[in-house]
N, C-alpha and C positions, 0 to 999 in steps of 0.2 A: 689731310691729317698727317702729322709728322710721326715717323717711327720712333719708338723709344730705344734707349741703348739696348735693353734686353731684347727687343724685337730684332734689331740689327744684328746683334750677336748670334741669336738663334738662327737667323737667315744665313749668316756667314758660316756657322758650324754646319748647317745643312749642306751648303755648297761644297764645303771642304770634304764631307763625307761622300757626296756624289763624286767629287773629283778623284778621291782615293779609289773608289770603286772603279771608276773609269780607267785610271792609270793601271790598276792591277789587272783589269780585263785586257789591257793592251800587252801585258807581260812585264811591266816595270815592277820593281821591288821598292816599296816605300820603306825608307829607313828612319825617317824623322818627321815630326809634325810639330807646327807651331814653336819651332826653335827661336829663342830670343837671345839677344845680346844687347849691350848698351847702344849699338848702332841701329838696331831694327829687329825685324822678325821675318822668318821664312815660314810660309804656310806649309809647304810640303817639300821634302827632300827625297828623291828617289834615285835608283840606279836603272839605267837603260843601256845594257851592254857596256861599252867603254865610256859612257857619259854619266856624270853625276848631274841629276836634273833638279834644278831649283824651280818649283812651281809657284806662281802667284795665282791665287784663286780669286775671282771676282764674281759675286753672285748678285743678281738683280731680279726683280719681279716685273719690271717693265723697262722700256727704253726711255723713259721720261727724263732721265738725267744723262742720256747718252748711252752708248754701248759699254759693256764691261771693259772692252779692250781700250777704249778711250781713256780710261782711269789709270792705265799704265803708260805714263809718259816716258820719253827717252831717259830722262833723269832717274825716274823710278827704276826702269829696267837696268840701267848701269849700277844703281844702288844695290839691286838684287844680285847682280853679278859679283860685286864686292863682298856682299854678305855671304854669297856662296863660297868664295875663296876663304873667308874667315871660318866658315863652317868646316871646310877642308882642312885647314890648319888645326882645328880643335878635334877632328875625327879622322886622323890619318889612317887608323885602322880600317875604316869603311871606305875611305876616298880612294886608296890604292892607286894613285897616279891618274885617275880619270880626268877627263876634260870636264869643265863646268859649262853647262847649257842652261839658259833661262827660258822656260816655257810659260805661257799664260793660258789658264783655263777659264773660260767664261761659262758660268751656269746661269741659265734663264729659268727661274722657278715659276711655273704657271700655276694658276689657281686650281687646275685639275690636271691630272695625268703626270707623266714622267717629265722630269726636268730636261731641258735641252742643253747639251754640252758642246762647246766649240773649243778646240785645242790648237793653239798656235805654238809651233816648235821653234826654238832658237830665235827668240825676238831680239836678242842682242848678239 
């Protein structure tokens, strides 16, 4: 059975909520979500000390189509970094000279129980 657009969106929204909770529990401050510009979208933008962290969130219910990390190619990671720098240019008041870091958060949503979260730091 193929998931509908609404089902995929609901799963993605769930994963982003889980990721925000995970990051805030680690002590990061989330400053933006689902930021869009003509070149793309950033799922989460957070501050971690001296770093501005651009987080790509990938949510899956199974490994049927590969791991969530496999969906973030080198090209995608580099595009996220460019989007991060664009975010910095548009939000200088929050960016404050911080380095841009790209993280990927994989959320595996099981049928029962809590979702599993895997966080890879500085993928680029």
